[in-house]
C-alpha positions in Angstrom: 0.1 -0.2 0.1 1.8 3.3 -1.1 2.5 5.8 2.1 0.2 8.6 0.5 -2.7 6.3 1.2 -1.7 4.4 4.4 -4.5 4.4 7.2 -2.8 4.4 10.9 -6.0 3.7 12.4 -7.4 0.1 11.7 -11.3 -0.6 11.2 -13.1 -3.6 12.4 -16.3 -4.7 10.9 -18.8 -7.0 12.3 -20.1 -9.8 10.0 -23.9 -10.1 9.6 -26.6 -10.9 7.0 -25.5 -7.3 5.4 -21.8 -8.4 5.1 -21.7 -12.1 4.6 -21.8 -12.5 0.8 -18.5 -13.1 -1.0 -19.4 -10.1 -3.4 -19.4 -7.8 -0.2 -16.7 -9.2 1.4 -14.4 -8.7 -1.4 -15.6 -5.0 -1.3 -14.8 -4.6 2.2 -11.2 -6.4 2.2 -10.4 -4.2 -0.9 -11.6 -1.1 0.5 -9.5 -1.3 3.6 -11.2 -3.1 6.3 -8.6 -5.0 8.6 -10.6 -7.2 11.0 -13.7 -9.1 10.3 -15.8 -9.7 14.0 -18.0 -12.6 14.6 -20.6 -11.9 17.3 -21.1 -15.1 19.0 -24.3 -14.0 20.6 -25.9 -14.6 17.4 -23.8 -16.7 15.2 -24.3 -20.5 15.5 -21.5 -23.0 14.5 -22.4 -24.1 11.2 -22.7 -20.4 9.7 -19.6 -19.1 11.8 -17.8 -22.2 10.0 -18.7 -21.3 6.8 -18.1 -17.3 6.8 -14.6 -17.9 8.6 -13.6 -20.2 5.6 -15.5 -17.5 3.1 -13.1 -14.6 4.8 -10.1 -16.6 4.1 -11.0 -17.5 0.6 -11.8 -14.2 -0.6 -8.7 -12.6 1.2 -6.5 -14.7 -0.9 -8.6 -13.6 -3.9 -8.3 -10.0 -3.1 -4.4 -10.4 -2.1 -4.9 -9.1 1.4 -5.0 -11.2 4.4 -7.4 -9.6 7.1 -7.6 -11.0 10.6 -10.8 -12.6 12.3 -11.9 -11.9 15.7 -14.6 -14.0 17.7 -16.5 -12.2 20.1 -17.8 -14.8 22.7 -21.0 -14.1 24.4 -19.8 -14.1 28.2 -22.2 -14.2 31.1 -25.6 -12.1 30.7 -28.8 -11.9 32.8 -31.9 -12.1 30.6 -35.5 -11.9 31.2 -37.6 -14.9 30.4 -40.5 -15.0 27.8 -43.7 -13.3 28.1 -46.9 -13.9 26.1 -47.2 -10.1 25.2 -45.1 -7.1 26.0 -45.7 -5.7 29.7 -46.6 -2.3 29.9 -45.2 -0.7 33.1 -46.0 2.6 34.7 -44.0 4.7 37.0 -44.4 3.7 40.8 -45.7 0.5 39.7 -44.5 -2.6 42.1 -43.1 -5.4 39.9 -41.0 -8.7 40.3 -38.2 -10.0 39.3 -38.4 -13.9 39.9 -35.7 -16.5 40.0 -38.3 -19.4 41.2 -41.7 -19.0 39.2 -44.6 -19.6 41.0 -43.4 -19.2 44.7 -44.0 -15.6 45.2 -46.0 -13.6 48.4 -48.6 -11.4 47.0 -47.9 -12.8 43.5 -51.3 -12.6 42.0 -51.5 -8.6 42.5 -48.0 -7.7 41.5 -47.1 -8.6 37.7 -44.1 -10.5 36.9 -41.0 -11.8 34.9 -38.6 -14.8 35.3 -35.1 -14.1 35.3 -32.4 -16.6 34.0 -29.8 -15.9 36.9 -30.7 -17.9 40.0 -28.5 -15.8 42.5 -29.6 -12.5 41.5 -31.4 -12.3 45.0 -28.0 -13.1 46.6 -26.0 -10.6 44.6 -28.3 -7.7 44.7 -29.2 -5.4 47.6 -32.2 -3.2 48.6 -31.6 0.2 47.0 -29.7 -0.8 43.8 -30.9 -0.2 40.3 -32.1 -2.6 37.7 -31.6 -1.6 34.2 -33.8 -3.6 31.5 -33.3 -3.3 27.7 -30.4 -1.5 27.0 -31.1 0.8 30.0 -34.5 1.9 28.5 -36.4 0.9 31.8 -35.0 1.5 35.1 -36.1 -0.2 38.7 -35.1 0.3 42.3 -34.9 -2.8 44.5 -37.6 -2.6 47.3 -37.2 -5.9 49.0 -36.1 -9.2 48.4 -36.2 -12.7 49.4 -34.9 -16.0 48.3 -37.4 -16.4 45.3 -37.6 -13.0 43.9 -36.9 -9.2 44.2 -39.4 -6.6 44.3 -38.9 -3.1 42.5 -40.6 -0.1 42.0 -40.7 1.3 38.4 -38.6 4.2 37.7 -38.9 4.6 34.3 -41.7 3.0 32.2 -41.7 1.0 29.1 -43.1 -2.2 27.4 -41.3 -5.1 28.8 -41.0 -8.1 25.9 -39.4 -11.1 26.0 -35.7 -12.1 26.8 -34.4 -8.6 27.4 -31.2 -8.1 28.7 -30.5 -6.6 32.3 -27.7 -4.6 33.8 -27.0 -4.3 37.5 -24.8 -1.1 37.7 -22.3 -1.2 40.5 -23.5 -4.6 41.5 -20.6 -7.7 41.7 -22.3 -10.5 39.7 -20.8 -13.8 40.7 -21.3 -15.5 37.0 -18.4 -17.1 35.4 -16.8 -15.1 32.8 -16.2 -17.8 30.4 -19.2 -20.0 30.1 -19.9 -23.4 28.8 -21.1 -21.9 25.6 -18.0 -19.9 25.4 -15.8 -22.8 25.6 -17.8 -24.6 22.6 -17.6 -21.6 20.6 -13.9 -20.8 21.2 -13.0 -24.4 20.9 -14.8 -24.2 17.3 -13.0 -21.2 16.3 -9.6 -22.5 17.4 -10.4 -25.2 14.7 -11.1 -22.8 12.1 -7.7 -20.8 12.9 -9.2 -17.4 14.5 -6.9 -14.7 15.1 -8.5 -12.9 18.3 -10.9 -13.8 21.1 -12.9 -11.1 22.5 -13.9 -12.0 25.9 -17.1 -10.3 27.0 -17.6 -8.6 30.6 -14.2 -8.8 31.7 -14.1 -7.9 35.3 -10.6 -8.6 36.8 -7.2 -10.3 35.5 -7.9 -13.8 36.4 -11.0 -14.0 33.9 -7.8 -13.0 30.8 -5.8 -15.6 32.9 -8.4 -18.4 32.8 -9.1 -18.2 28.8 -5.3 -17.5 28.2 -4.9 -21.2 29.9 -7.9 -22.5 27.7 -6.0 -21.4 24.4 -2.7 -23.0 25.5 -4.4 -26.3 26.6 -5.7 -26.2 23.1 -2.7 -25.1 21.1 -4.2 -21.9 19.8 -1.8 -19.0 19.6 -5.1 -16.5 19.2 -4.4 -13.1 20.9 -7.1 -12.0 23.7 -9.0 -8.6 23.7 -10.6 -7.6 26.9 -13.6 -6.0 26.6 -14.5 -3.4 29.4 -18.4 -3.3 29.9 -19.0 -2.7 33.7 -17.8 -0.8 36.7 -15.9 -3.7 38.2 -13.9 -3.7 35.3 -12.9 0.0 35.4 -12.0 -0.3 38.9 -9.4 -3.0 37.8 -8.6 -1.4 34.8 -4.8 -1.9 34.9 -4.4 -5.3 36.0 -6.8 -6.2 33.0 -4.6 -4.3 30.6 -1.6 -5.7 31.9 -3.1 -9.3 31.7 -4.5 -9.1 28.2 -3.4 -8.5 24.7 -5.4 -5.9 23.7 -8.6 -3.8 25.1 -11.9 -3.0 23.7 -13.7 -0.2 25.1 -17.3 -1.7 24.6 -19.6 1.5 24.9 -22.6 0.0 24.8 -23.0 -1.9 28.0 -20.6 0.7 29.6 -22.5 3.4 28.8 -25.4 1.4 30.8 -23.6 0.1 33.7 -22.0 3.7 34.1 -23.3 7.2 34.3 -23.4 8.7 30.7 -21.3 11.7 31.6 -18.2 9.3 32.7 -18.1 7.5 29.5 -15.7 9.7 27.6 -13.5 10.1 30.8 -13.4 6.4 30.7 -12.8 6.0 27.2 -9.7 8.5 27.5 -8.6 6.7 30.7 -8.5 3.6 29.1 -6.8 4.6 25.7 -4.1 6.2 27.9 -3.4 3.3 30.0 -3.3 1.1 27.0 -0.3 3.5 25.7 1.2 3.1 29.1 1.2 -0.7 29.0 2.3 -0.9 25.3 -1.5 -2.6 24.2 -3.7 -1.9 21.5 -6.9 -0.4 22.2 -10.5 -0.6 20.5 -12.9 2.1 20.5 -16.2 0.0 19.8 -20.2 0.6 19.6 -22.5 3.2 18.3 -19.6 4.3 16.0 -22.0 5.3 12.9 -25.2 4.3 14.4 -27.4 6.4 12.3 -25.9 4.7 9.1 -27.6 1.6 10.1 -30.5 3.4 8.3 -28.9 6.7 6.8 -26.2 6.8 3.8 -24.5 9.2 5.8 -23.3 9.6 9.4 -24.6 12.5 11.7 -22.1 15.6 12.4 -21.8 14.2 16.1 -20.5 10.6 14.8 -18.2 12.4 12.7 -16.7 14.2 15.6 -16.8 10.8 17.7 -14.8 9.1 15.2 -12.2 12.1 14.7 -12.0 12.3 18.3 -10.8 8.4 18.5 -8.3 9.1 15.7 -7.2 12.1 17.6 -6.8 9.8 20.9 -4.5 7.7 18.8 -6.8 4.7 19.5 -5.5 1.4 17.5 -8.9 0.9 15.9 -12.4 1.8 15.6 -15.2 -0.8 15.3 -18.7 -1.1 13.4 -21.3 -3.1 14.9 -25.0 -3.3 13.8 -24.0 -0.6 11.0 -22.4 -4.0 9.1 -24.4 -6.8 10.5 -28.0 -5.4 9.4 -27.4 -1.8 7.9 -28.3 -0.9 4.6 -25.3 0.7 3.8 -22.3 -1.3 5.2 -19.6 -0.5 2.5 -20.3 3.1 2.9 -19.7 2.8 6.8 -16.1 1.3 6.0 -15.2 4.0 3.4 -16.8 7.0 6.0 -14.4 5.5 8.7 -11.5 5.5 6.1 -12.2 9.0 5.1 -12.5 10.5 8.5 -9.4 8.6 9.9 -7.0 9.7 6.7 -8.3 13.4 7.2 -7.5 13.7 10.7 -4.3 12.0 10.3 -3.2 14.8 7.9 -3.5 17.2 10.7 -0.4 15.7 12.2 2.4 15.3 13.1 0.8 14.0 16.1 3.0 14.5 19.3 5.5 12.1 19.7 5.0 10.8 23.2 8.1 9.9 25.1 7.2 6.3 26.9 6.6 6.4 30.6 9.0 3.8 31.3 11.8 2.3 28.8 12.3 -1.2 30.5 14.3 -3.6 28.5 17.1 -3.2 26.0 14.9 -4.5 23.0 12.4 -1.6 24.0 15.0 1.1 24.5 16.4 -0.2 20.6 12.9 0.5 19.5 12.7 3.8 21.0 16.0 5.0 19.5 14.5 3.9 16.1 11.1 5.8 16.6 12.9 8.7 18.1 15.0 9.1 15.0 12.0 8.7 12.6 10.7 11.7 14.6 13.9 13.6 14.1 13.5 12.7 10.1 10.4 13.9 8.5 9.4 12.0 5.7 11.2 8.7 6.9 9.8 5.2 7.0 10.4 2.7 9.6 11.0 -1.2 8.5 11.2 -3.9 11.0 11.2 -7.6 10.5 9.3 -9.9 12.7 8.5 -13.9 13.4 5.8 -13.4 16.2 4.9 -9.5 15.9 6.7 -8.4 19.0 9.1 -5.6 17.3 6.0 -4.4 15.3 3.8 -4.2 18.3 6.8 -2.5 20.4 6.9 0.0 17.6 3.4 0.6 17.1 3.1 1.3 21.2 5.7 4.0 20.7 3.2 5.7 18.6 5.6 7.2 16.0 4.4 11.0 15.2 4.9 10.7 11.4 6.5 7.2 10.2 4.7 4.4 9.0 5.8 1.2 10.0 6.2 -1.6 7.6 6.7 -4.9 9.0 7.7 -8.2 7.2 7.1 -11.5 8.8 7.1 -14.6 7.4 4.0 -16.0 9.0 0.5 -15.4 7.8 -0.6 -15.6 11.2 1.7 -13.1 12.6 0.5 -10.7 9.7 -2.9 -11.2 10.6 -2.1 -10.5 14.3 -0.5 -6.9 13.3 -3.7 -6.1 11.5 -5.1 -4.3 15.3 -1.8 -2.5 15.6 -1.7 1.6 14.7 0.6 2.5 11.6 1.6 -0.9 10.9 1.2 -2.2 7.6 2.3 -5.8 7.4 3.8 -7.7 4.4 4.7 -11.5 4.2 8.2 -12.6 2.8 10.7 -15.0 3.3 13.1 -14.3 5.8 16.6 -15.0 4.7 19.3 -16.6 6.9 21.5 -13.6 6.2 19.9 -10.4 7.8 21.5 -8.1 5.0 19.7 -10.1 2.3 16.7 -9.8 4.1 16.8 -6.4 4.1 17.4 -5.8 0.4 14.9 -8.1 -0.3 12.2 -6.3 1.7 13.1 -3.1 0.4 12.8 -4.3 -3.0 9.4 -5.7 -2.2 8.2 -2.0 -0.9 9.6 -0.2 -3.9 7.7 -2.5 -6.2 4.4 -2.1 -4.5 4.9 1.8 -4.1 5.1 1.9 -0.4 8.5 3.6 -0.8 10.2 5.5 -3.2 13.7 5.7 -4.5 15.4 8.4 -1.9 13.4 7.6 0.7 15.2 6.9 4.2 14.4 4.1 5.9 15.1 3.6 9.6 15.5 -0.5 10.1 15.1 -2.1 13.1 16.4 -5.6 12.9 19.2 -7.8 14.1 22.5 -8.3 12.0 24.8 -11.1 12.1 27.9 -10.4 14.3 30.7 -12.9 14.2 28.5 -16.1 15.2 25.3 -14.2 16.6 22.5 -12.1 16.0 22.7 -8.6 17.6 20.0 -6.0 17.7 20.5 -2.9 15.9 19.2 0.0 14.4 20.1 1.1 10.6 19.5 4.2 8.4 19.4 3.6 5.0 18.5 5.5 1.9 16.5 3.5 -0.9 18.3 3.5 -4.1 
């Protein structure tokens, strides 16, 4: 990809009926989408296997390998089925029942079943219950072993299987459910690149998933989704434990005060910088484009702010699953990101701590690039560590060209800001590898004759490899 068209911010789209066809996938991949997300809250195994294979086939056809993220459902609390929507009024008393048919005064007070038996143990009198994405609010008045009795604070029509949020309540549901295990095993068989873990609350949730992946010999990377107040309290330990972070603003905006959401987003992005982890901004990115061919001005500004904050990725959900304009959504994100990135140079931020010799070397490469406008960074990596380290340092101007001999590693690098990955055999002679890589970049238009390349790699010195930074002019 020529440097004039390199977009630093990566784009994730969620696959659904609007984007599952080979024709649309080809347009999205050729149009610059970097990662396809599979939402396992809605996809069955047969469909998921089919679309994973289709994505791989289309990627090969287009000549651009993209990554696949499996977003597993995680724990959830939902209402049960109702025969008809229940119209609720302000001040009305209403029961959420964990043991149907066993309530005091049950005939006079309307109720709905709940799928979580321990709800009565986790919740306290005075707590708030939010239903259907927070559209209906209830206050807990009393509870016993069978139900919680609430007062309706916000009216609405309660229909079947509505999602329940409990702001500030520590819920004792497992983070990695049996459904998640089965879904992840299927994904491992199909070679998924990322697993997004829903409702992460603490570091041990990540450790449990990482152990599961290791036992099943998967190299998939973990994306921790922060979606409630407990995750915000444990943000630093979660970021240290995970490979990447997703700021899942849907449930987060329900679980936390709305006015706190921008503060949480900025804090999460900054914490990811500190620990050198990629960060994704997700949910309601271009929500109006589900039915409109153009976004609202507020949505444009929201996306621009994510780019200004130097997030690694922005993500589309309903816009590309059921929306009428999925390709236009990707094109819109692409245009906004490129325009905001032109406003650079973005400030090159010195890292908070430079610990290992390897990181110090990468820091020197980025610092050199910062001091030489128009230069590009070239690195070589078998597992993605060099590229990840460079991306975490957020070069102010220079793109990062990462050469690998592994298609798996190439896909993992799709999540990294400013990194454009290429696949090429890595010669046993380092200088030959460098020359081959430069030829590749010249041939595909990524660099031009006369460009300055800052190369972070290893060279052969006597009988051992030594890490180094080189400056070369393309000839």
